[in-house]
N, CA and C atoms as a LAMMPS dump frame, in Angstrom:
ITEM: TIMESTEP
0
ITEM: NUMBER OF ATOMS
237
ITEM: BOX BOUNDS ff ff ff
-5.0000000000000000e+02 5.0000000000000000e+02
-5.0000000000000000e+02 5.0000000000000000e+02
-5.0000000000000000e+02 5.0000000000000000e+02
ITEM: ATOMS id mol type element x y z
1 1 1 N -64.194 299.423 310.885
2 1 2 C -63.755 299.32 312.892
3 1 3 C -63.446 298.714 313.347
4 2 1 N -62.804 298.972 314.006
5 2 2 C -61.84 297.519 315.045
6 2 3 C -62.567 297.512 316.456
7 3 1 N -62.721 296.223 316.764
8 3 2 C -63.294 295.688 318.034
9 3 3 C -63.255 297.235 318.847
10 4 1 N -62.3 297.144 319.235
11 4 2 C -61.816 298.08 319.814
12 4 3 C -62.767 299.593 320.223
13 5 1 N -62.947 300.23 319.142
14 5 2 C -64.402 301.308 318.652
15 5 3 C -65.332 300.921 318.854
16 6 1 N -65.828 299.934 318.369
17 6 2 C -66.925 299.234 318.795
18 6 3 C -67.092 299.262 320.269
19 7 1 N -66.227 298.633 321.176
20 7 2 C -66.923 298.739 322.055
21 7 3 C -67.071 300.084 322.672
22 8 1 N -66.111 301.261 321.974
23 8 2 C -66.779 302.277 322.576
24 8 3 C -67.318 302.976 322.782
25 9 1 N -68.086 302.831 321.512
26 9 2 C -69.296 303.424 321.393
27 9 3 C -70.601 302.747 321.511
28 10 1 N -70.424 301.629 321.79
29 10 2 C -71.444 301.049 323.109
30 10 3 C -71.318 301.006 323.787
31 11 1 N -70.536 301.067 324.818
32 11 2 C -70.26 302.246 326.179
33 11 3 C -70.95 302.865 326.318
34 12 1 N -71.509 304.038 325.585
35 12 2 C -72.383 304.95 325.937
36 12 3 C -74.148 304.124 325.839
37 13 1 N -74.5 303.324 325.521
38 13 2 C -75.648 302.768 325.736
39 13 3 C -75.37 302.304 327.274
40 14 1 N -74.406 301.218 327.492
41 14 2 C -74.293 301.352 328.373
42 14 3 C -74.695 302.456 329.763
43 15 1 N -75.708 301.711 331.133
44 15 2 C -76.097 302.566 331.762
45 15 3 C -76.377 301.406 332.85
46 16 1 N -75.706 302.252 334.086
47 16 2 C -76.329 302.117 335.613
48 16 3 C -78.237 301.193 336.219
49 17 1 N -78.154 300.607 336.618
50 17 2 C -78.945 300.201 337.16
51 17 3 C -80.59 300.103 335.881
52 18 1 N -80.465 299.7 334.341
53 18 2 C -80.868 299.941 333.943
54 18 3 C -81.945 298.594 334.235
55 19 1 N -83.317 298.617 333.966
56 19 2 C -84.108 297.525 333.949
57 19 3 C -84.209 296.959 332.73
58 20 1 N -84.178 297.111 331.367
59 20 2 C -84.124 296.473 330.305
60 20 3 C -82.646 296.687 329.617
61 21 1 N -81.914 296.367 329.371
62 21 2 C -81.405 296.739 328.05
63 21 3 C -81.242 296.536 327.209
64 22 1 N -80.914 297.143 325.075
65 22 2 C -81.155 297.678 324.456
66 22 3 C -81.115 295.939 324.125
67 23 1 N -81.563 295.9 322.174
68 23 2 C -81.13 294.774 322.115
69 23 3 C -80.087 295.93 320.268
70 24 1 N -79.458 294.706 319.506
71 24 2 C -78.376 295.302 318.858
72 24 3 C -78.936 294.96 317.894
73 25 1 N -79.525 295.521 316.33
74 25 2 C -79.377 295.21 315.754
75 25 3 C -78.484 295.841 314.234
76 26 1 N -78.202 294.525 313.021
77 26 2 C -78.095 295.327 312.614
78 26 3 C -78.045 296.412 311.324
79 27 1 N -78.36 297.316 310.393
80 27 2 C -78.911 297.866 309.789
81 27 3 C -78.392 297.645 308.27
82 28 1 N -79.815 297.863 307.049
83 28 2 C -79.223 298.301 305.675
84 28 3 C -79.838 298.285 305.05
85 29 1 N -79.487 298.718 303.358
86 29 2 C -80.875 299.103 302.743
87 29 3 C -80.905 298.025 302.019
88 30 1 N -82.59 298.197 302.109
89 30 2 C -82.955 297.017 301.884
90 30 3 C -82.736 296.729 299.973
91 31 1 N -83.122 297.753 299.505
92 31 2 C -82.754 297.422 298.083
93 31 3 C -83.738 297.7 297.036
94 32 1 N -84.843 298.264 297.929
95 32 2 C -86.025 298.944 297.245
96 32 3 C -86.006 300.253 296.395
97 33 1 N -87.016 300.574 295.575
98 33 2 C -86.646 301.89 295.273
99 33 3 C -86.502 303.176 295.911
100 34 1 N -87.016 302.739 297.078
101 34 2 C -87.653 304.222 298.829
102 34 3 C -85.715 303.552 299.127
103 35 1 N -85.196 302.826 299.363
104 35 2 C -83.884 302.556 299.885
105 35 3 C -84.188 302.575 301.218
106 36 1 N -85.173 301.979 301.512
107 36 2 C -85.971 301.592 302.89
108 36 3 C -83.958 300.375 303.882
109 37 1 N -84.395 301.182 305.135
110 37 2 C -83.575 300.702 305.944
111 37 3 C -83.963 300.192 306.543
112 38 1 N -84.027 298.796 306.886
113 38 2 C -84.497 297.721 307.091
114 38 3 C -83.61 296.681 308.717
115 39 1 N -83.61 296.061 309.865
116 39 2 C -82.044 295.692 310.431
117 39 3 C -82.869 294.399 310.87
118 40 1 N -81.354 293.294 311.593
119 40 2 C -81.89 292.156 311.623
120 40 3 C -81.215 292.083 312.485
121 41 1 N -81.728 291.049 313.792
122 41 2 C -80.942 290.897 315.22
123 41 3 C -79.385 290.212 314.997
124 42 1 N -78.656 290.508 315.477
125 42 2 C -77.397 289.716 315.489
126 42 3 C -77.314 288.814 316.246
127 43 1 N -77.236 287.489 315.556
128 43 2 C -77.175 286.858 316.264
129 43 3 C -76.076 285.982 316.486
130 44 1 N -74.956 285.659 315.661
131 44 2 C -73.439 284.965 316.178
132 44 3 C -72.441 286.059 315.756
133 45 1 N -71.468 286.619 316.863
134 45 2 C -70.742 286.809 316.425
135 45 3 C -69.324 285.296 315.959
136 46 1 N -68.367 285.327 315.07
137 46 2 C -67.248 284.709 315.329
138 46 3 C -66.589 285.819 313.988
139 47 1 N -65.057 284.423 313.672
140 47 2 C -63.919 285.824 313.066
141 47 3 C -64.392 284.229 311.433
142 48 1 N -64.226 285.148 310.506
143 48 2 C -64.432 284.24 309.387
144 48 3 C -63.039 285.231 308.297
145 49 1 N -63.066 284.877 307.119
146 49 2 C -62.316 285.042 306.38
147 49 3 C -63.481 286.028 305.348
148 50 1 N -62.87 286.962 304.637
149 50 2 C -63.57 287.598 303.456
150 50 3 C -62.81 287.885 302.772
151 51 1 N -63.805 288.188 301.242
152 51 2 C -63.264 288.941 299.439
153 51 3 C -63.811 289.277 299.403
154 52 1 N -62.877 290.093 298.084
155 52 2 C -63.969 291.135 297.566
156 52 3 C -64.242 290.435 296.829
157 53 1 N -65.641 290.566 295.905
158 53 2 C -66.582 290.241 294.415
159 53 3 C -66.504 291.132 293.601
160 54 1 N -66.033 290.909 292.737
161 54 2 C -65.976 292.492 291.389
162 54 3 C -67.699 291.833 291.857
163 55 1 N -68.258 291.119 291.609
164 55 2 C -69.646 290.558 290.942
165 55 3 C -70.872 291.756 291.883
166 56 1 N -69.983 291.787 293.074
167 56 2 C -71.01 292.064 293.667
168 56 3 C -70.669 294.143 294.357
169 57 1 N -69.18 293.944 293.489
170 57 2 C -69.154 295.051 293.94
171 57 3 C -68.858 294.504 295.485
172 58 1 N -68.754 293.778 295.977
173 58 2 C -68.81 294.103 298.097
174 58 3 C -67.686 293.284 298.441
175 59 1 N -67.579 292.879 299.289
176 59 2 C -66.815 291.987 299.947
177 59 3 C -67.683 291.105 300.495
178 60 1 N -67.271 289.403 300.453
179 60 2 C -68.396 288.592 300.083
180 60 3 C -67.521 287.277 301.739
181 61 1 N -68.641 287.181 302.226
182 61 2 C -67.937 285.723 302.915
183 61 3 C -67.296 284.281 301.912
184 62 1 N -65.905 283.92 302.672
185 62 2 C -64.951 283.444 301.437
186 62 3 C -65.651 281.863 302.166
187 63 1 N -65.73 280.84 300.511
188 63 2 C -66.488 279.558 300.89
189 63 3 C -65.858 279.04 300.096
190 64 1 N -65.776 277.324 300.311
191 64 2 C -65.533 276.656 299.498
192 64 3 C -65.767 277.114 298.364
193 65 1 N -66.748 277.338 297.954
194 65 2 C -67.074 277.987 295.97
195 65 3 C -66.343 278.605 295.665
196 66 1 N -64.916 279.957 296.25
197 66 2 C -65.015 280.808 295.736
198 66 3 C -63.091 280.571 295.993
199 67 1 N -62.821 279.825 297.212
200 67 2 C -61.738 279.988 297.759
201 67 3 C -60.193 280.023 295.877
202 68 1 N -59.689 280.238 296.889
203 68 2 C -59.2 279.849 295.577
204 68 3 C -58.586 281.484 294.716
205 69 1 N -59.829 281.751 294.71
206 69 2 C -59.904 282.742 293.426
207 69 3 C -59.144 284.567 294.546
208 70 1 N -58.503 284.605 295.168
209 70 2 C -58.817 285.711 295.526
210 70 3 C -58.561 285.771 296.774
211 71 1 N -57.236 287.508 297.342
212 71 2 C -56.773 286.339 298.493
213 71 3 C -57.377 286.969 299.889
214 72 1 N -58.234 286.736 300.954
215 72 2 C -59.332 287.056 301.853
216 72 3 C -58.346 287.603 302.962
217 73 1 N -58.755 288.166 303.734
218 73 2 C -58.846 288.865 304.565
219 73 3 C -59.322 288.654 306.438
220 74 1 N -59.346 288.418 307.13
221 74 2 C -60.085 288.003 308.049
222 74 3 C -60.54 289.077 309.241
223 75 1 N -61.574 288.942 309.637
224 75 2 C -62.434 290.292 310.228
225 75 3 C -63.657 289.201 310.96
226 76 1 N -63.901 290.264 311.964
227 76 2 C -64.864 289.827 313.103
228 76 3 C -66.45 290.165 312.728
229 77 1 N -66.27 288.818 312.662
230 77 2 C -68.347 289.353 311.851
231 77 3 C -69.607 288.965 312.66
232 78 1 N -70.633 290.3 312.805
233 78 2 C -72.248 289.897 313.147
234 78 3 C -72.719 289.527 311.915
235 79 1 N -73.379 288.648 312.671
236 79 2 C -74.767 288.495 311.815
237 79 3 C -75.583 287.702 312.438
């Protein structure tokens, strides 16, 4: 999802004269046998490098330990 698409999606939750804004959280599958969906608060938004991990079979945040393995991609990370 691109930042402009996220902004458009979030606009639907903006309302004039709202006394209390809703929090934004990140949801994910907890990994238990019931596939419970849990949420985490978003505390930071930053640009960072990620790379695909064949071990995790997902993208991971690039760090000093895995630098140089594969090419990285710059993304906006909600954490």
